[in-house]
C-alpha positions as CSV (number, residue, x, y, z in Angstrom):
1,M,-8.8,13.5,-10.9
2,K,-9.8,9.9,-11.6
3,T,-8.9,7.9,-8.4
4,Y,-8.8,4.2,-7.8
5,V,-8.0,2.3,-4.6
6,I,-6.2,-1.0,-4.9
7,I,-7.0,-3.7,-2.3
8,P,-4.9,-6.9,-2.3
9,T,-6.9,-9.7,-0.7
10,Y,-6.3,-13.2,0.6
11,N,-9.0,-14.6,3.0
12,E,-10.7,-11.2,3.8
13,R,-14.4,-12.2,3.5
14,E,-15.1,-10.7,7.0
15,N,-13.9,-7.3,5.8
16,L,-14.1,-6.8,2.1
17,E,-17.8,-5.9,1.5
18,R,-17.9,-3.4,4.4
19,L,-14.6,-1.8,3.3
20,I,-15.7,-1.4,-0.3
21,Q,-19.0,0.2,0.9
22,R,-17.1,2.6,3.1
23,L,-14.8,3.5,0.2
24,L,-17.7,4.1,-2.1
25,N,-19.4,6.4,0.5
26,Q,-16.4,8.7,0.8
27,P,-16.9,12.3,-0.3
28,V,-14.2,11.7,-3.0
29,D,-15.2,9.9,-6.2
30,L,-13.4,6.6,-5.9
31,G,-13.1,3.4,-7.9
32,V,-11.9,0.2,-6.4
33,I,-9.6,-2.5,-7.8
34,V,-9.6,-5.8,-5.8
35,V,-6.7,-8.1,-6.5
36,D,-7.6,-11.5,-5.0
37,D,-5.1,-14.4,-4.8
38,N,-7.7,-17.2,-5.1
39,S,-8.8,-16.9,-1.5
40,P,-10.2,-20.2,-0.3
41,D,-12.7,-18.5,2.0
42,G,-14.6,-17.0,-0.9
43,T,-13.3,-13.4,-0.8
44,G,-13.1,-13.5,-4.6
45,E,-16.8,-14.3,-4.9
46,I,-17.6,-11.4,-2.6
47,A,-15.5,-9.1,-4.8
48,D,-17.4,-10.3,-7.9
49,Q,-20.7,-9.6,-6.2
50,M,-19.6,-6.1,-5.3
51,A,-18.4,-5.6,-8.9
52,D,-21.8,-6.7,-10.2
53,A,-23.6,-4.3,-7.9
54,H,-21.3,-1.4,-8.8
55,P,-20.0,-2.2,-12.4
56,D,-18.8,1.4,-13.0
57,R,-16.8,1.6,-9.8
58,V,-15.5,-1.8,-8.7
59,L,-13.1,-4.0,-10.7
60,V,-11.7,-7.4,-9.8
61,R,-8.5,-9.1,-10.8
62,H,-8.3,-12.8,-9.9
63,R,-5.0,-14.5,-9.7
64,Q,-4.3,-18.3,-9.5
65,G,-2.9,-18.4,-6.0
66,K,-1.1,-16.6,-3.2
67,L,1.6,-14.9,-5.2
68,G,2.6,-12.2,-2.7
69,L,1.7,-8.6,-1.8
70,G,4.3,-7.0,-4.0
71,T,3.0,-8.6,-7.2
72,A,-0.6,-8.0,-6.2
73,Y,0.2,-4.3,-6.0
74,I,1.9,-4.4,-9.4
75,A,-1.1,-6.2,-10.9
76,G,-3.3,-3.5,-9.4
77,F,-1.0,-0.7,-10.7
78,H,-1.2,-2.1,-14.2
79,K,-5.0,-2.2,-14.1
80,A,-5.2,1.3,-12.7
81,I,-3.0,2.6,-15.5
82,E,-5.0,0.7,-18.0
83,V,-8.2,2.4,-16.9
84,E,-6.4,5.8,-16.9
85,A,-6.5,6.5,-13.2
86,D,-4.8,9.8,-12.3
87,L,-4.3,8.9,-8.6
88,I,-3.8,5.3,-7.4
89,I,-4.2,4.5,-3.7
90,T,-3.1,1.3,-2.0
91,M,-4.5,0.1,1.3
92,D,-5.0,-3.1,3.4
93,A,-8.3,-4.9,3.5
94,D,-8.4,-5.3,7.3
95,F,-9.4,-1.7,8.3
96,S,-6.0,-0.9,9.7
97,H,-6.0,1.9,7.2
98,P,-9.0,4.3,7.8
99,P,-10.9,5.0,4.6
100,E,-11.9,8.4,6.1
101,R,-8.4,9.7,5.7
102,I,-8.4,9.2,1.9
103,P,-9.9,12.7,1.2
104,A,-7.0,14.3,3.1
105,M,-4.5,12.1,1.1
106,V,-6.1,13.1,-2.2
107,E,-6.1,16.8,-1.2
108,K,-2.4,16.7,-0.4
109,A,-1.7,14.9,-3.7
110,R,-3.6,17.6,-5.6
111,S,-1.6,20.3,-3.8
112,G,1.6,19.2,-5.5
113,Y,2.9,16.1,-3.8
114,D,3.7,13.1,-6.1
115,V,3.3,10.4,-3.4
116,V,1.3,10.8,-0.2
117,I,1.7,8.3,2.7
118,G,-0.9,7.7,5.4
119,S,1.6,7.9,8.3
120,R,1.6,6.7,11.8
121,Y,4.8,8.6,12.6
122,V,4.0,12.2,12.0
123,P,2.2,14.6,14.5
124,G,-1.4,13.4,14.8
125,G,-0.6,9.8,13.8
126,A,-0.8,6.9,16.1
127,T,-0.9,3.1,16.4
128,V,-3.6,1.6,18.6
129,E,-4.6,-2.0,19.7
130,C,-1.1,-3.3,18.8
131,T,1.1,-5.3,21.1
132,L,4.2,-3.6,22.4
133,P,6.5,-6.1,20.5
134,R,4.6,-5.2,17.3
135,K,5.0,-1.5,17.9
136,I,8.8,-1.9,18.7
137,L,9.2,-4.0,15.5
138,S,7.5,-1.4,13.4
139,W,9.4,1.5,14.8
140,G,12.7,-0.4,14.5
141,A,12.1,-1.4,10.9
142,N,11.3,2.2,10.0
143,A,14.4,3.6,11.8
144,F,16.6,0.9,10.1
145,A,15.2,1.7,6.6
146,R,15.4,5.5,7.1
147,T,19.0,5.3,8.4
148,L,20.5,3.0,5.8
149,L,18.6,4.2,2.8
150,G,18.3,7.9,3.6
151,L,14.6,7.8,3.2
152,Q,12.9,11.1,4.2
153,A,9.4,9.7,4.9
154,H,8.8,8.9,8.5
155,D,6.6,5.9,7.8
156,T,8.6,3.9,5.3
157,T,6.7,0.6,5.7
158,A,3.2,2.0,5.4
159,G,1.0,0.4,2.7
160,F,-1.5,3.2,2.8
161,R,-0.2,5.4,-0.1
162,C,-1.5,7.6,-2.9
163,Y,0.6,7.8,-6.1
164,H,0.2,10.0,-9.0
165,R,0.0,8.1,-12.3
166,K,3.2,9.7,-13.5
167,V,5.1,8.3,-10.6
168,L,4.2,4.7,-11.4
169,M,4.8,5.3,-15.1
170,S,8.4,6.4,-14.3
171,I,9.3,3.1,-12.5
172,S,9.9,-0.2,-14.2
173,L,7.3,-2.0,-12.0
174,D,7.9,-5.5,-13.3
175,D,11.6,-5.2,-12.5
176,I,11.1,-4.7,-8.8
177,F,12.9,-7.5,-7.0
178,S,11.2,-7.4,-3.6
179,D,7.9,-9.1,-2.7
180,G,5.8,-9.1,0.4
181,Y,6.0,-6.2,2.7
182,S,9.6,-5.5,1.6
183,F,8.1,-4.3,-1.7
184,L,6.9,-1.2,0.2
185,I,10.4,-0.2,1.2
186,E,11.9,-0.8,-2.3
187,M,9.1,1.1,-3.9
188,L,9.6,4.1,-1.6
189,Y,13.4,3.9,-2.3
190,K,12.8,4.0,-6.0
191,V,10.4,6.9,-5.7
192,Q,12.8,9.0,-3.8
193,R,15.7,8.1,-6.1
194,K,13.6,9.4,-9.0
195,G,13.2,12.7,-7.2
196,W,9.5,12.6,-6.7
197,Q,8.1,14.7,-3.8
198,V,6.8,12.6,-0.9
199,G,4.3,14.0,1.7
200,E,2.6,12.4,4.7
201,V,-0.8,12.8,6.4
202,P,-1.4,11.5,9.9
203,I,-3.5,8.4,10.4
204,V,-4.5,6.3,13.4
205,F,-3.5,2.8,12.5
206,H,-5.8,0.1,14.1
207,N,-4.5,-3.4,14.4
208,R,-6.5,-6.0,12.5
209,Q,-9.9,-6.9,14.1
210,Q,-11.1,-9.6,11.8
211,G,-9.1,-12.4,10.1
212,V,-5.4,-13.4,10.4
213,S,-2.3,-11.2,10.2
214,K,-0.2,-11.8,7.0
215,I,3.0,-10.6,8.6
216,S,5.3,-13.6,9.3
217,R,8.9,-14.1,10.5
218,T,9.8,-14.8,6.9
219,E,8.4,-11.4,5.8
220,I,10.5,-9.7,8.5
221,Y,13.7,-11.4,7.3
222,K,12.8,-10.4,3.7
223,A,12.4,-6.8,4.7
224,L,15.8,-6.7,6.5
225,Y,17.4,-8.3,3.5
226,T,15.8,-5.7,1.2
227,V,17.1,-2.8,3.2
228,V,20.7,-4.3,3.3
229,R,20.5,-5.0,-0.5
230,L,19.4,-1.5,-1.4
231,F,21.9,0.0,1.0
232,G,24.7,-1.8,-0.9
233,R,23.3,-0.4,-4.2
234,R,23.1,3.1,-2.6
235,V,26.8,2.9,-1.5
236,K,27.9,1.6,-4.9
237,A,26.1,4.5,-6.7
238,A,27.7,7.0,-4.3
239,V,31.2,5.6,-5.0
240,V,30.7,5.6,-8.8
């Protein structure tokens, strides 16, 4: 299966080259799509250099500014579909998602699962080097989303995912309302409502070592709003 990894970037010059190299060294044949939001630190230029060095495996999409994580994923999805990828993986650029778990995710996707999540909250998964408040926030957000939306996955806010092409083709990507990290919740909600089968493989999530975290208080409020909004939609659908 033709597999591409989408990496949204904004100010990731410390991480990007090393991450791409580790991805290209995996025992699974991977391509990489970098979606850079005009990073002022030169991340886009590094992405271009990697694309020049690996023209058959690295693609770069430049955007005019910081337009949000959700729209970056969508831009990457469209590019992956354009190049006829069979499996599309999303991951962060900060090494919080271990590239070495991609083969296990691909294997599970090939075994019959439509979406595979690299999960912190299944046996064998863990979160390390995160503060206690950050761990509590993550656990609480997952419990909140699972309870209100009836999501079956244990790690509903994970950005480390592997989608079959057919899943993305079944969803009207440009109509997704949420942006930022709340996009991940809405995407999983839509996947489950479509009846696609979701699996999880354990990962050890490492807190960012280089660069600055992109999670802000505004992002947290947006995620809470997204869960409540989708819950209202779920209740309305059940009544009708």
